[in-house]
MOPAC internal coordinates of N, CA, C and O (Angstrom, degrees):
PM7 1SCF
backbone

  N    0.0000 0     0.00 0     0.00 0    0    0    0
  C    1.4379 1     0.00 0     0.00 0    1    0    0
  C    1.5290 1   110.86 1     0.00 0    2    1    0
  O    1.2310 1   121.16 1   -31.44 1    3    2    1
  N    1.3248 1   115.39 1   148.56 1    3    2    1
  C    1.4637 1   118.71 1   179.08 1    5    3    2
  C    1.5213 1   109.41 1  -106.10 1    6    5    3
  O    1.2310 1   121.29 1   -13.59 1    7    6    5
  N    1.3089 1   115.13 1   166.41 1    7    6    5
  C    1.4601 1   120.97 1   177.37 1    9    7    6
  C    1.5250 1   111.74 1   -86.59 1   10    9    7
  O    1.2310 1   120.78 1   176.26 1   11   10    9
  N    1.3088 1   116.11 1    -3.74 1   11   10    9
  C    1.4590 1   120.69 1  -176.45 1   13   11   10
  C    1.5343 1   110.31 1   -73.10 1   14   13   11
  O    1.2310 1   120.48 1   -40.81 1   15   14   13
  N    1.3174 1   116.69 1   139.19 1   15   14   13
  C    1.4627 1   123.25 1   179.22 1   17   15   14
  C    1.5333 1   109.47 1   -76.63 1   18   17   15
  O    1.2310 1   119.42 1   -59.19 1   19   18   17
  N    1.3381 1   118.71 1   120.81 1   19   18   17
  C    1.4667 1   120.84 1  -177.42 1   21   19   18
  C    1.5294 1   113.70 1   -80.38 1   22   21   19
  O    1.2310 1   119.84 1   165.25 1   23   22   21
  N    1.3147 1   117.91 1   -14.75 1   23   22   21
  C    1.4674 1   120.32 1  -170.94 1   25   23   22
  C    1.5213 1   115.41 1   -64.17 1   26   25   23
  O    1.2310 1   118.39 1   139.14 1   27   26   25
  N    1.3075 1   120.67 1   -40.86 1   27   26   25
  C    1.4750 1   117.92 1   177.60 1   29   27   26
  C    1.5375 1   111.75 1   -59.60 1   30   29   27
  O    1.2310 1   120.72 1   137.37 1   31   30   29
  N    1.3222 1   116.24 1   -42.63 1   31   30   29
  C    1.4771 1   119.98 1   179.01 1   33   31   30
  C    1.5246 1   110.86 1   -66.40 1   34   33   31
  O    1.2310 1   120.37 1   138.23 1   35   34   33
  N    1.3185 1   116.89 1   -41.77 1   35   34   33
  C    1.4643 1   119.84 1   177.83 1   37   35   34
  C    1.5245 1   111.44 1   -61.82 1   38   37   35
  O    1.2310 1   120.32 1   136.84 1   39   38   37
  N    1.3242 1   116.99 1   -43.16 1   39   38   37
  C    1.4746 1   120.37 1   178.13 1   41   39   38
  C    1.5187 1   111.05 1   -61.99 1   42   41   39
  O    1.2310 1   120.30 1   137.41 1   43   42   41
  N    1.3261 1   117.04 1   -42.59 1   43   42   41
  C    1.4615 1   121.12 1   179.40 1   45   43   42
  C    1.5296 1   110.67 1   -62.92 1   46   45   43
  O    1.2310 1   120.75 1   134.24 1   47   46   45
  N    1.3229 1   116.18 1   -45.76 1   47   46   45
  C    1.4680 1   119.98 1   179.97 1   49   47   46
  C    1.5290 1   111.32 1   -64.95 1   50   49   47
  O    1.2310 1   120.84 1   138.07 1   51   50   49
  N    1.3102 1   115.99 1   -41.93 1   51   50   49
  C    1.4673 1   119.73 1   179.78 1   53   51   50
  C    1.5255 1   111.58 1   -65.70 1   54   53   51
  O    1.2310 1   120.06 1   145.08 1   55   54   53
  N    1.3159 1   117.49 1   -34.92 1   55   54   53
  C    1.4623 1   120.35 1   176.45 1   57   55   54
  C    1.5262 1   109.79 1   -64.05 1   58   57   55
  O    1.2310 1   120.68 1   139.35 1   59   58   57
  N    1.3250 1   116.30 1   -40.65 1   59   58   57
  C    1.4664 1   119.89 1   176.77 1   61   59   58
  C    1.5199 1   110.63 1   -63.04 1   62   61   59
  O    1.2310 1   120.16 1   137.76 1   63   62   61
  N    1.3210 1   117.29 1   -42.24 1   63   62   61
  C    1.4685 1   121.10 1   177.22 1   65   63   62
  C    1.5220 1   110.47 1   -61.64 1   66   65   63
  O    1.2310 1   120.21 1   135.94 1   67   66   65
  N    1.3351 1   117.20 1   -44.06 1   67   66   65
  C    1.4597 1   121.30 1   178.85 1   69   67   66
  C    1.5311 1   110.83 1   -60.65 1   70   69   67
  O    1.2310 1   120.29 1   139.16 1   71   70   69
  N    1.3243 1   117.04 1   -40.84 1   71   70   69
  C    1.4621 1   120.81 1   178.29 1   73   71   70
  C    1.5272 1   111.07 1   -63.12 1   74   73   71
  O    1.2310 1   120.80 1   136.96 1   75   74   73
  N    1.3354 1   116.07 1   -43.04 1   75   74   73
  C    1.4678 1   119.54 1   179.09 1   77   75   74
  C    1.5238 1   111.13 1   -66.47 1   78   77   75
  O    1.2310 1   120.28 1   140.75 1   79   78   77
  N    1.3372 1   117.07 1   -39.25 1   79   78   77
  C    1.4648 1   119.68 1   177.32 1   81   79   78
  C    1.5222 1   110.74 1   -60.68 1   82   81   79
  O    1.2310 1   120.47 1   139.07 1   83   82   81
  N    1.3141 1   116.70 1   -40.93 1   83   82   81
  C    1.4660 1   120.61 1   177.52 1   85   83   82
  C    1.5265 1   110.73 1   -61.60 1   86   85   83
  O    1.2310 1   120.83 1   135.49 1   87   86   85
  N    1.3142 1   116.01 1   -44.51 1   87   86   85
  C    1.4651 1   120.08 1   179.14 1   89   87   86
  C    1.5255 1   110.48 1   -62.83 1   90   89   87
  O    1.2310 1   120.14 1   138.21 1   91   90   89
  N    1.3264 1   117.34 1   -41.79 1   91   90   89
  C    1.4654 1   120.47 1   178.96 1   93   91   90
  C    1.5280 1   111.51 1   -61.21 1   94   93   91
  O    1.2310 1   120.39 1   136.99 1   95   94   93
  N    1.3197 1   116.86 1   -43.01 1   95   94   93
  C    1.4627 1   120.31 1   179.63 1   97   95   94
  C    1.5262 1   110.19 1   -62.03 1   98   97   95
  O    1.2310 1   120.32 1   136.33 1   99   98   97
  N    1.3163 1   117.00 1   -43.67 1   99   98   97
  C    1.4683 1   120.20 1  -179.85 1  101   99   98
  C    1.5276 1   110.97 1   -67.17 1  102  101   99
  O    1.2310 1   119.92 1   140.66 1  103  102  101
  N    1.3152 1   117.75 1   -39.34 1  103  102  101
  C    1.4664 1   120.82 1   176.59 1  105  103  102
  C    1.5231 1   111.17 1   -64.00 1  106  105  103
  O    1.2310 1   120.28 1   137.54 1  107  106  105
  N    1.3224 1   117.08 1   -42.46 1  107  106  105
  C    1.4619 1   119.63 1   177.95 1  109  107  106
  C    1.5294 1   111.17 1   -64.15 1  110  109  107
  O    1.2310 1   120.39 1   140.52 1  111  110  109
  N    1.3122 1   116.86 1   -39.48 1  111  110  109
  C    1.4717 1   119.84 1   177.68 1  113  111  110
  C    1.5235 1   110.40 1   -60.83 1  114  113  111
  O    1.2310 1   120.02 1   135.71 1  115  114  113
  N    1.3104 1   117.57 1   -44.29 1  115  114  113
  C    1.4733 1   120.91 1   178.24 1  117  115  114
  C    1.5224 1   110.70 1   -64.77 1  118  117  115
  O    1.2310 1   120.43 1   138.85 1  119  118  117
  N    1.3248 1   116.78 1   -41.15 1  119  118  117
  C    1.4641 1   120.74 1   179.41 1  121  119  118
  C    1.5219 1   110.26 1   -60.71 1  122  121  119
  O    1.2310 1   120.36 1   136.20 1  123  122  121
  N    1.3403 1   116.91 1   -43.80 1  123  122  121
  C    1.4567 1   120.22 1  -178.86 1  125  123  122
  C    1.5234 1   112.47 1   -70.58 1  126  125  123
  O    1.2310 1   119.53 1   152.37 1  127  126  125
  N    1.3177 1   118.50 1   -27.63 1  127  126  125
  C    1.4709 1   119.97 1   172.83 1  129  127  126
  C    1.5243 1   109.81 1   -62.77 1  130  129  127
  O    1.2310 1   120.68 1   138.23 1  131  130  129
  N    1.3135 1   116.31 1   -41.77 1  131  130  129
  C    1.4666 1   120.82 1  -179.48 1  133  131  130
  C    1.5287 1   110.07 1   -70.11 1  134  133  131
  O    1.2310 1   120.22 1   135.54 1  135  134  133
  N    1.3388 1   117.19 1   -44.46 1  135  134  133
  C    1.4586 1   118.45 1  -179.51 1  137  135  134
  C    1.5279 1   111.45 1   -67.37 1  138  137  135
  O    1.2310 1   119.98 1   154.92 1  139  138  137
  N    1.3122 1   117.64 1   -25.08 1  139  138  137
  C    1.4671 1   121.21 1   173.68 1  141  139  138
  C    1.5325 1   109.03 1   -60.33 1  142  141  139
  O    1.2310 1   120.89 1   133.40 1  143  142  141
  N    1.3074 1   115.90 1   -46.60 1  143  142  141
  C    1.4772 1   120.04 1   179.48 1  145  143  142
  C    1.5247 1   110.79 1   -65.20 1  146  145  143
  O    1.2310 1   120.53 1   140.97 1  147  146  145
  N    1.3497 1   116.59 1   -39.03 1  147  146  145
  C    1.4666 1   120.12 1   176.14 1  149  147  146
  C    1.5277 1   109.32 1   -58.09 1  150  149  147
  O    1.2310 1   120.23 1   134.91 1  151  150  149
  N    1.3287 1   117.17 1   -45.09 1  151  150  149
  C    1.4603 1   121.17 1   179.01 1  153  151  150
  C    1.5188 1   112.39 1   -61.57 1  154  153  151
  O    1.2310 1   120.68 1   141.17 1  155  154  153
  N    1.3156 1   116.31 1   -38.83 1  155  154  153
  C    1.4690 1   119.99 1   177.74 1  157  155  154
  C    1.5251 1   110.81 1   -64.20 1  158  157  155
  O    1.2310 1   120.41 1   136.50 1  159  158  157
  N    1.3249 1   116.82 1   -43.50 1  159  158  157
  C    1.4712 1   120.26 1   178.10 1  161  159  158
  C    1.5236 1   111.38 1   -63.68 1  162  161  159
  O    1.2310 1   120.51 1   136.15 1  163  162  161
  N    1.3271 1   116.64 1   -43.85 1  163  162  161
  C    1.4635 1   120.14 1   178.39 1  165  163  162
  C    1.5282 1   110.69 1   -59.31 1  166  165  163
  O    1.2310 1   120.38 1   134.82 1  167  166  165
  N    1.3252 1   116.88 1   -45.18 1  167  166  165
  C    1.4624 1   120.77 1   179.87 1  169  167  166
  C    1.5291 1   110.76 1   -64.33 1  170  169  167
  O    1.2310 1   120.81 1   138.01 1  171  170  169
  N    1.3103 1   116.05 1   -41.99 1  171  170  169
  C    1.4699 1   121.08 1  -179.01 1  173  171  170
  C    1.5225 1   111.26 1   -60.52 1  174  173  171
  O    1.2310 1   119.92 1   142.92 1  175  174  173
  N    1.3113 1   117.76 1   -37.08 1  175  174  173
  C    1.4600 1   121.99 1  -175.80 1  177  175  174
  C    1.5319 1   113.12 1  -105.20 1  178  177  175
  O    1.2310 1   120.67 1  -167.96 1  179  178  177
  N    1.3145 1   116.32 1    12.04 1  179  178  177
  C    1.4586 1   120.27 1   175.62 1  181  179  178
  C    1.5186 1   114.84 1    67.75 1  182  181  179
  O    1.2310 1   120.60 1  -154.09 1  183  182  181
  N    1.3159 1   116.46 1    25.91 1  183  182  181
  C    1.4643 1   120.54 1   178.34 1  185  183  182
  C    1.5244 1   109.57 1   -84.00 1  186  185  183
  O    1.2310 1   119.83 1   -28.26 1  187  186  185
  N    1.3272 1   117.93 1   151.74 1  187  186  185
  C    1.4648 1   119.83 1  -179.66 1  189  187  186
  C    1.5260 1   111.97 1   -68.18 1  190  189  187
  O    1.2310 1   120.42 1   -30.41 1  191  190  189
  N    1.3266 1   116.81 1   149.59 1  191  190  189
  C    1.4661 1   120.39 1  -179.60 1  193  191  190
  C    1.5322 1   113.28 1   -61.97 1  194  193  191
  O    1.2310 1   120.25 1   145.45 1  195  194  193
  N    1.3212 1   117.12 1   -34.55 1  195  194  193
  C    1.4668 1   120.92 1  -178.85 1  197  195  194
  C    1.5272 1   109.51 1  -104.68 1  198  197  195
  O    1.2310 1   121.20 1   -28.88 1  199  198  197
  N    1.3178 1   115.30 1   151.12 1  199  198  197
  C    1.4688 1   122.37 1   177.49 1  201  199  198
  C    1.5301 1   107.68 1  -132.38 1  202  201  199
  O    1.2310 1   120.50 1   -95.02 1  203  202  201
  N    1.3386 1   116.65 1    84.98 1  203  202  201
  C    1.4679 1   120.21 1  -175.27 1  205  203  202
  C    1.5316 1   114.04 1   -55.83 1  206  205  203
  O    1.2310 1   119.59 1   144.62 1  207  206  205
  N    1.3183 1   118.39 1   -35.38 1  207  206  205
  C    1.4635 1   120.72 1   178.74 1  209  207  206
  C    1.5183 1   111.66 1   -63.70 1  210  209  207
  O    1.2310 1   120.89 1   134.13 1  211  210  209
  N    1.3180 1   115.90 1   -45.87 1  211  210  209
  C    1.4659 1   120.53 1   177.84 1  213  211  210
  C    1.5250 1   110.38 1   -64.11 1  214  213  211
  O    1.2310 1   120.59 1   139.05 1  215  214  213
  N    1.3216 1   116.48 1   -40.95 1  215  214  213
  C    1.4622 1   120.17 1  -179.49 1  217  215  214
  C    1.5268 1   110.52 1   -62.08 1  218  217  215
  O    1.2310 1   120.16 1   138.56 1  219  218  217
  N    1.3241 1   117.30 1   -41.44 1  219  218  217
  C    1.4663 1   121.18 1   177.69 1  221  219  218
  C    1.5200 1   110.71 1   -61.66 1  222  221  219
  O    1.2310 1   120.56 1   136.20 1  223  222  221
  N    1.3269 1   116.53 1   -43.80 1  223  222  221
  C    1.4739 1   120.45 1   177.81 1  225  223  222
  C    1.5198 1   111.04 1   -62.63 1  226  225  223
  O    1.2310 1   120.60 1   137.59 1  227  226  225
  N    1.3126 1   116.46 1   -42.41 1  227  226  225
  C    1.4612 1   120.60 1  -178.18 1  229  227  226
  C    1.5284 1   111.42 1   -66.81 1  230  229  227
  O    1.2310 1   120.48 1   142.21 1  231  230  229
  N    1.3180 1   116.68 1   -37.79 1  231  230  229
  C    1.4677 1   119.64 1   178.04 1  233  231  230
  C    1.5239 1   109.69 1   -62.53 1  234  233  231
  O    1.2310 1   120.60 1   133.02 1  235  234  233
  N    1.3305 1   116.46 1   -46.98 1  235  234  233
  C    1.4694 1   119.75 1   179.58 1  237  235  234
  C    1.5282 1   110.58 1   -61.38 1  238  237  235
  O    1.2310 1   120.64 1   136.43 1  239  238  237
  N    1.3172 1   116.38 1   -43.57 1  239  238  237
  C    1.4708 1   121.41 1   179.93 1  241  239  238
  C    1.5262 1   110.68 1   -62.43 1  242  241  239
  O    1.2310 1   120.77 1   133.45 1  243  242  241
  N    1.3290 1   116.14 1   -46.55 1  243  242  241
  C    1.4620 1   119.94 1  -177.79 1  245  243  242
  C    1.5271 1   111.74 1   -67.43 1  246  245  243
  O    1.2310 1   120.21 1   142.41 1  247  246  245
  N    1.3250 1   117.20 1   -37.59 1  247  246  245
  C    1.4668 1   120.03 1   177.52 1  249  247  246
  C    1.5344 1   110.10 1   -61.57 1  250  249  247
  O    1.2310 1   120.60 1   137.82 1  251  250  249
  N    1.3455 1   116.45 1   -42.18 1  251  250  249
  C    1.4652 1   120.15 1   178.96 1  253  251  250
  C    1.5328 1   110.41 1   -64.87 1  254  253  251
  O    1.2310 1   120.35 1   137.03 1  255  254  253
  N    1.3256 1   116.93 1   -42.97 1  255  254  253
  C    1.4670 1   120.16 1   176.98 1  257  255  254
  C    1.5223 1   110.89 1   -60.64 1  258  257  255
  O    1.2310 1   120.69 1   137.93 1  259  258  257
  N    1.3167 1   116.29 1   -42.07 1  259  258  257
  C    1.4621 1   120.60 1  -179.88 1  261  259  258
  C    1.5247 1   110.48 1   -62.41 1  262  261  259
  O    1.2310 1   120.56 1   134.80 1  263  262  261
  N    1.3130 1   116.53 1   -45.20 1  263  262  261
  C    1.4661 1   119.61 1   179.18 1  265  263  262
  C    1.5232 1   110.75 1   -59.82 1  266  265  263
  O    1.2310 1   120.57 1   135.69 1  267  266  265
  N    1.3352 1   116.52 1   -44.31 1  267  266  265
  C    1.4696 1   120.44 1   178.75 1  269  267  266
  C    1.5294 1   111.61 1   -61.69 1  270  269  267
  O    1.2310 1   120.73 1   147.44 1  271  270  269
  N    1.3355 1   116.21 1   -32.56 1  271  270  269
  C    1.4638 1   121.27 1  -178.27 1  273  271  270
  C    1.5290 1   112.64 1   -90.48 1  274  273  271
  O    1.2310 1   120.46 1  -176.37 1  275  274  273
  N    1.3220 1   116.73 1     3.63 1  275  274  273
  C    1.4646 1   122.33 1  -178.53 1  277  275  274
  C    1.5316 1   111.33 1    61.57 1  278  277  275
  O    1.2310 1   121.54 1  -140.07 1  279  278  277
  N    1.3386 1   114.65 1    39.93 1  279  278  277
  C    1.4592 1   122.57 1   175.39 1  281  279  278
  C    1.5195 1   107.18 1  -111.64 1  282  281  279
  O    1.2310 1   119.71 1   -37.60 1  283  282  281
  N    1.2907 1   118.16 1   142.40 1  283  282  281
  C    1.4561 1   122.40 1   179.97 1  285  283  282
  C    1.5345 1   109.82 1   -58.27 1  286  285  283
  O    1.2310 1   119.51 1   -63.12 1  287  286  285
  N    1.3410 1   118.53 1   116.88 1  287  286  285
  C    1.4608 1   121.51 1  -179.62 1  289  287  286
  C    1.5311 1   113.08 1   -60.53 1  290  289  287
  O    1.2310 1   120.24 1   148.06 1  291  290  289
  N    1.3269 1   117.15 1   -31.94 1  291  290  289
  C    1.4686 1   120.20 1   177.50 1  293  291  290
  C    1.5292 1   110.24 1   -63.95 1  294  293  291
  O    1.2310 1   120.74 1   137.07 1  295  294  293
  N    1.3191 1   116.19 1   -42.93 1  295  294  293
  C    1.4606 1   120.35 1   177.54 1  297  295  294
  C    1.5278 1   109.92 1   -62.83 1  298  297  295
  O    1.2310 1   120.30 1   134.34 1  299  298  297
  N    1.3249 1   117.03 1   -45.66 1  299  298  297
  C    1.4604 1   120.85 1  -179.49 1  301  299  298
  C    1.5262 1   110.77 1   -59.89 1  302  301  299
  O    1.2310 1   120.64 1   139.12 1  303  302  301
  N    1.3388 1   116.39 1   -40.88 1  303  302  301
  C    1.4657 1   120.09 1   179.44 1  305  303  302
  C    1.5277 1   110.82 1   -66.02 1  306  305  303
  O    1.2310 1   120.11 1   137.84 1  307  306  305
  N    1.3165 1   117.40 1   -42.16 1  307  306  305
  C    1.4700 1   120.59 1   177.81 1  309  307  306
  C    1.5231 1   110.86 1   -62.56 1  310  309  307
  O    1.2310 1   121.08 1   138.13 1  311  310  309
  N    1.3146 1   115.54 1   -41.87 1  311  310  309
  C    1.4692 1   120.47 1   179.66 1  313  311  310
  C    1.5245 1   110.17 1   -62.32 1  314  313  311
  O    1.2310 1   120.49 1   132.94 1  315  314  313
  N    1.3360 1   116.66 1   -47.06 1  315  314  313
  C    1.4643 1   120.08 1   178.30 1  317  315  314
  C    1.5235 1   110.29 1   -63.48 1  318  317  315
  O    1.2310 1   120.32 1   139.20 1  319  318  317
  N    1.3275 1   117.00 1   -40.80 1  319  318  317
  C    1.4691 1   119.90 1   179.47 1  321  319  318
  C    1.5167 1   111.73 1   -58.89 1  322  321  319
  O    1.2310 1   120.48 1   138.98 1  323  322  321
  N    1.3166 1   116.68 1   -41.02 1  323  322  321
  C    1.4592 1   120.91 1   177.57 1  325  323  322
  C    1.5301 1   111.07 1   -62.23 1  326  325  323
  O    1.2310 1   120.75 1   134.68 1  327  326  325
  N    1.3197 1   116.17 1   -45.32 1  327  326  325
  C    1.4654 1   120.96 1  -179.51 1  329  327  326
  C    1.5219 1   110.30 1   -64.81 1  330  329  327
  O    1.2310 1   120.21 1   133.22 1  331  330  329
  N    1.3283 1   117.21 1   -46.78 1  331  330  329
  C    1.4703 1   121.05 1  -178.84 1  333  331  330
  C    1.5289 1   110.53 1   -61.22 1  334  333  331
  O    1.2310 1   120.09 1   137.61 1  335  334  333
  N    1.3184 1   117.43 1   -42.39 1  335  334  333
  C    1.4718 1   120.10 1   179.12 1  337  335  334
  C    1.5282 1   110.68 1   -59.83 1  338  337  335
  O    1.2310 1   120.74 1   139.67 1  339  338  337
  N    1.3235 1   116.20 1   -40.33 1  339  338  337
  C    1.4679 1   120.12 1   178.50 1  341  339  338
  C    1.5258 1   111.00 1   -67.99 1  342  341  339
  O    1.2310 1   120.27 1   139.49 1  343  342  341
  N    1.3119 1   117.09 1   -40.51 1  343  342  341
  C    1.4679 1   121.16 1   178.09 1  345  343  342
  C    1.5242 1   110.28 1   -62.54 1  346  345  343
  O    1.2310 1   120.24 1   134.02 1  347  346  345
  N    1.3235 1   117.14 1   -45.98 1  347  346  345
  C    1.4649 1   120.96 1   179.83 1  349  347  346
  C    1.5251 1   109.93 1   -61.87 1  350  349  347
  O    1.2310 1   120.43 1   139.36 1  351  350  349
  N    1.3250 1   116.78 1   -40.64 1  351  350  349
  C    1.4731 1   120.13 1   176.88 1  353  351  350
  C    1.5249 1   110.80 1   -59.12 1  354  353  351
  O    1.2310 1   120.58 1   137.19 1  355  354  353
  N    1.3192 1   116.49 1   -42.81 1  355  354  353
  C    1.4748 1   120.37 1   176.98 1  357  355  354
  C    1.5239 1   110.69 1   -64.16 1  358  357  355
  O    1.2310 1   120.21 1   137.40 1  359  358  357
  N    1.3304 1   117.19 1   -42.60 1  359  358  357
  C    1.4590 1   120.82 1  -179.48 1  361  359  358
  C    1.5305 1   111.12 1   -64.24 1  362  361  359
  O    1.2310 1   120.52 1   141.65 1  363  362  361
  N    1.3132 1   116.62 1   -38.35 1  363  362  361
  C    1.4726 1   119.55 1   176.74 1  365  363  362
  C    1.5276 1   110.66 1   -63.81 1  366  365  363
  O    1.2310 1   120.21 1   139.82 1  367  366  365
  N    1.3157 1   117.21 1   -40.18 1  367  366  365
  C    1.4641 1   121.19 1   178.22 1  369  367  366
  C    1.5261 1   110.45 1   -65.28 1  370  369  367
  O    1.2310 1   120.08 1   138.84 1  371  370  369
  N    1.3030 1   117.46 1   -41.16 1  371  370  369
  C    1.4755 1   121.06 1   178.31 1  373  371  370
  C    1.5227 1   109.86 1   -63.36 1  374  373  371
  O    1.2310 1   120.33 1   138.65 1  375  374  373
  N    1.3282 1   116.98 1   -41.35 1  375  374  373
  C    1.4641 1   121.21 1  -179.05 1  377  375  374
  C    1.5214 1   111.43 1   -64.18 1  378  377  375
  O    1.2310 1   119.70 1   151.44 1  379  378  377
  N    1.3229 1   118.18 1   -28.56 1  379  378  377
  C    1.4817 1   121.49 1   179.86 1  381  379  378
  C    1.5143 1   112.08 1   -80.04 1  382  381  379
  O    1.2310 1   120.21 1   164.63 1  383  382  381
  N    1.3338 1   117.21 1   -15.37 1  383  382  381
  C    1.4737 1   119.66 1  -178.23 1  385  383  382
  C    1.5128 1   109.34 1   -69.43 1  386  385  383
  O    1.2310 1   120.96 1   -35.53 1  387  386  385
  N    1.3482 1   115.76 1   144.47 1  387  386  385
  C    1.4795 1   118.74 1   178.63 1  389  387  386
  C    1.5245 1   112.98 1   -68.76 1  390  389  387
  O    1.2310 1   120.10 1   180.00 1  391  390  389

């Protein structure tokens, strides 16, 4: 153990984490605004809420990006799966609207 106080470094690191969390929330909000419009277009033209082919492509793409970024590809896939499931749920709700 050292005599150095860890708290200033912890506060600095946590502030950086808080900043990144804020950015992630704003990015997700923008992403969902766009997927909202996608859902409206799908409903307008009678397209299905889910697109398994696109989802497969996106998973492969995201896994490759994760590997390049030294992020666990399994985690990246789970994260995308969560987002896609929420998007599809929104698209299904849009399709049910009159």
